[in-house]
Structures are given as structure tokens and as C-alpha cells.
C-alpha positions in Angstrom: 25.2 -35.4 -1.2 23.9 -32.0 -0.1 24.8 -31.0 3.4 21.1 -30.8 4.2 20.3 -34.4 3.2 21.5 -35.7 6.5 19.4 -33.4 8.6 17.0 -35.7 10.6 13.3 -35.1 10.6 11.8 -34.9 14.1 8.2 -35.6 12.9 6.7 -39.1 12.8 5.7 -40.1 9.3 2.0 -39.5 8.6 -0.1 -38.3 5.6 1.0 -35.3 3.5 -0.8 -33.6 0.7 1.3 -31.6 -1.8 0.0 -29.4 -4.5 1.8 -28.8 -7.8 3.5 -32.2 -7.6 3.8 -33.0 -11.3 7.4 -31.8 -11.6 10.1 -29.7 -10.1 10.1 -29.0 -6.4 6.6 -30.4 -5.8 7.6 -33.8 -7.3 10.9 -33.8 -5.4 9.1 -33.1 -2.1 6.5 -35.8 -2.8 9.2 -38.4 -3.4 11.3 -37.3 -0.4 8.3 -37.7 1.9 7.3 -41.0 0.3 10.8 -42.4 0.7 10.7 -41.3 4.4 7.7 -43.5 5.0 4.9 -40.9 4.6 1.7 -41.5 2.8 1.8 -38.8 0.1 -1.3 -37.4 -1.7 0.4 -35.8 -4.7 -1.9 -33.3 -6.5 -1.5 -32.5 -10.2 -3.6 -30.7 -12.8 -3.4 -33.4 -15.5 -6.6 -35.2 -16.5 -4.7 -38.5 -16.8 -3.0 -39.5 -13.6 0.2 -41.6 -13.5 0.2 -44.9 -11.7 0.7 -44.7 -7.9 4.2 -45.5 -6.7 5.5 -46.5 -3.3 3.8 -44.3 -0.7 2.7 -41.8 -3.4 -1.0 -41.5 -4.5 -1.9 -39.1 -7.3 -5.0 -36.9 -7.2 -6.3 -34.4 -9.7 -6.4 -30.8 -8.6 -6.5 -27.5 -10.5 -5.8 -24.9 -7.9 -7.1 -22.2 -10.2 -10.6 -23.7 -9.8 -12.4 -23.4 -6.5 -14.7 -26.2 -7.6 -11.7 -28.5 -8.1 -10.4 -27.7 -4.6 -13.8 -28.5 -3.1 -14.0 -31.8 -5.1 -10.5 -32.8 -3.8 -11.5 -32.2 -0.2 -14.7 -34.3 -0.7 -12.7 -37.1 -2.2 -10.6 -37.2 1.0 -13.5 -37.8 3.3 -12.3 -39.8 6.3 -8.6 -39.2 5.6 -6.7 -37.2 8.3 -3.9 -35.0 7.1 -0.7 -34.2 9.1 0.8 -31.9 6.5 -0.4 -29.8 3.6 2.3 -28.2 1.4 0.9 -25.5 -0.9 3.5 -25.6 -3.6 1.6 -25.0 -6.8 2.6 -21.7 -8.4 3.2 -19.8 -11.6 5.5 -16.9 -12.4 3.6 -15.0 -15.0 5.0 -12.0 -17.0 8.5 -10.9 -16.2 8.7 -7.9 -18.6 8.2 -5.3 -15.9 5.7 -2.4 -15.8 5.7 -2.0 -19.6 4.2 -5.4 -20.2 2.1 -5.7 -17.1 -1.2 -7.4 -18.2 -4.3 -7.3 -15.9 -5.4 -10.9 -16.8 -1.9 -12.3 -16.3 -1.5 -10.4 -13.0 -4.8 -11.6 -11.6 -4.2 -15.2 -12.7 -0.9 -15.3 -10.8 -2.5 -13.8 -7.7 -5.4 -16.4 -8.0 -3.0 -19.4 -8.2 -0.2 -18.2 -5.9 -2.0 -16.3 -3.2 -5.8 -17.1 -3.2 -5.5 -20.9 -3.9 -3.5 -21.7 -0.8 -6.1 -20.0 1.3 -8.9 -22.0 -0.4 -6.9 -25.2 0.0 -6.3 -24.5 3.7 -10.0 -23.9 4.2 -11.2 -26.9 2.3 -8.7 -29.2 4.1 -9.1 -27.8 7.6 -11.3 -30.6 8.8 -8.7 -33.2 7.6 -5.9 -31.2 9.3 -7.9 -31.0 12.6 -8.2 -34.8 12.5 -4.5 -35.3 11.9 -1.7 -35.5 14.4 0.9 -33.3 12.7 -1.2 -30.3 11.8 1.1 -28.3 9.6 0.4 -26.0 6.6 3.6 -25.2 4.7 3.3 -22.4 2.1 6.1 -22.4 -0.5 6.8 -18.7 -0.7 9.8 -16.8 -2.1 12.3 -14.3 -0.9 11.0 -12.3 -3.9 7.9 -11.6 -1.9 9.9 -10.0 1.0 9.5 -6.2 1.1 12.8 -5.9 3.0 14.9 -8.4 1.0 13.1 -9.2 -2.2 15.1 -7.0 -4.5 18.5 -7.5 -3.1 20.6 -8.6 -6.1 17.4 -9.3 -8.0 15.9 -6.8 -10.4 13.7 -9.1 -12.5 10.5 -7.4 -13.7 8.1 -10.0 -12.3 5.5 -7.7 -10.7 2.8 -10.3 -10.4 5.0 -13.1 -8.9 6.5 -10.7 -6.3 3.1 -9.3 -5.3 1.6 -12.8 -5.1 4.3 -14.1 -2.8 4.0 -11.0 -0.6 0.3 -11.7 -0.4 1.0 -15.3 0.4 3.2 -14.2 3.3 0.4 -12.2 4.8 -2.0 -15.1 4.3 0.5 -17.3 6.2 0.6 -14.8 9.1 -3.1 -14.5 9.2 -3.7 -18.3 9.0 -1.2 -18.8 11.8 -3.1 -16.4 14.0 -6.6 -17.8 13.1 -5.5 -21.5 13.4 -3.5 -21.3 16.5 -6.4 -22.5 18.6 -6.5 -25.7 16.5 -2.8 -26.3 17.2 -2.1 -25.9 13.4 1.4 -24.7 12.5 1.5 -22.4 9.4 4.9 -21.7 7.8 6.1 -19.5 4.9 9.2 -21.2 3.3 11.6 -19.9 0.7 13.1 -22.9 -1.2 16.1 -20.9 -2.5 16.9 -20.3 -6.2 16.1 -23.9 -7.3 17.1 -25.5 -10.6 13.6 -26.1 -12.0 11.6 -25.0 -15.0 10.7 -21.8 -13.1 14.2 -21.2 -11.6 16.1 -22.0 -14.8 19.2 -23.9 -15.5 21.4 -21.3 -13.9 19.8 -21.6 -10.5 22.1 -22.4 -7.6 20.4 -25.3 -5.8 19.5 -28.7 -7.1 15.8 -29.4 -6.6 16.5 -32.5 -4.5 18.7 -30.6 -2.1 16.1 -27.9 -1.6 13.4 -30.5 -1.0 15.5 -32.4 1.5 16.2 -29.1 3.4 12.6 -28.0 3.4 11.6 -31.4 4.7 14.0 -31.0 7.6 12.7 -27.5 8.3 9.1 -28.6 8.3 9.9 -31.7 10.4 11.4 -29.7 13.2 8.7 -26.9 13.3 6.8 -26.2 16.5 4.0 -23.8 17.4 6.7 -21.3 18.2 7.6 -21.2 14.5 4.0 -20.7 13.3 3.6 -17.5 11.3 7.3 -17.3 10.5 9.2 -16.9 7.2 12.3 -18.9 6.7 14.6 -20.0 3.9 15.3 -23.7 3.2 18.5 -23.5 5.2 16.8 -22.2 8.3 17.7 -18.5 7.9 14.9 -16.1 9.0 13.7 -13.8 6.2 12.5 -10.3 6.9 9.0 -9.6 5.8 
């Protein structure tokens, strides 16, 4: 058992919506929340949805499509949301400046930075109707100007820029939504053992999900607009 598994969650179970829930961290988060008694709306891009499981309801969402985001929000009419986790992301090219491709770069920015803003806007009425009122953006230390290249010289220009943009989006949303009592967080999940993180990654995906759940569960308005790692460490912008 990871040391974070036993961290209690202060928040009462409600309804959570998670993007990018087909595998990896998104799926682990969905199952962690469902097992804790939450109603989880797990969003995936696949046309054919798997059968619902205990506490977990599948919905189709292609975050690269503004129309798909609008359709998802319309399908949730009358459903209050306590938590939205913007997890869906892609890494894109990692070859550095020499292989930087405009189409690839813009696609990564569209999915990793723009889509969370569109999701937040589309689901804002549902969050206002909820009791928990949290938007958690899964960011990355790779998007930190101060810390992003410490011990990490991968050539993923698009991914780094997209996560830096997501961090600014988090800070801006936190400012704009404070009057609604909505907490907005940027969270670094660590180097997680997923398809994106690779087999050499340090942290099992279930451990990261459990720790993130604990961080989100204890968040208050004082934390809104902050950037923290899964273990609670504050990350410099």
C-alpha cells in the first residue's frame, strides 16, 4: 500500500466528472472516486461505451471538439457537479526543435490547454448547482518555468508549453470563479507509470490517483489558483 492511500478525504462524496478516463490516471481516478462512494461521470473518446460499473457512468467526449463538449454539457442537464477533473491530455512530439511540427504543436495546445477552459465554461452551470465546486486541472511540473527542466531535458516543446498555458488558465479561472465559490487547482501527478509516463516511471498510477484524491478532498478556497504536486508539495510557477 502506498503511504498516500490512507490519507482521509475531507469532502463528502458527490458527483465527479473526469475527462480522459479510458485508461491510465483518468481511469484510476474514476475508480478511486467510485469506490469512495462518489457518482462518477467518466468521459472517454470511444464511440462504443463500456457498460457502467458501480458508481461509474461512461459518457462520450472528444475534448478536441468544441461541439462534443457542448453536447456533453447538454446531456447533463439537471445534474449538479461537485468536481470536474480535466485529465485528458496528449504529449505530442518529443524530438525537440528540429522536429517541431506546427500541426502537432497546435493539436497539443488545443487538447491540453484550450479544452479544459471550454469544459469549465460548458459545465459552469452544473458546478454552480453543486455543493463541492472544484475544478482540478491535471497539469505537470514540466509546465513550470522555474522547475520544469530540473533533471528533465526531454524535447517535448508542445507538451511543456501546453501545461504552462494550463497553469495560467488555472490561475485565471481561480480569479474569475472566486465569486461563485469555485476552487480551481493545478495538480502535478508525479512521474506516473502510464502509457505517457512509460514503464520506467517512479509512481504506480493507483498511488498517484489516491494521493490526488486526498489533495482535492482537502482543498479550500485558500488553495484556489495554486499549483501543487500529488504529495502536497507546492510547485513554483
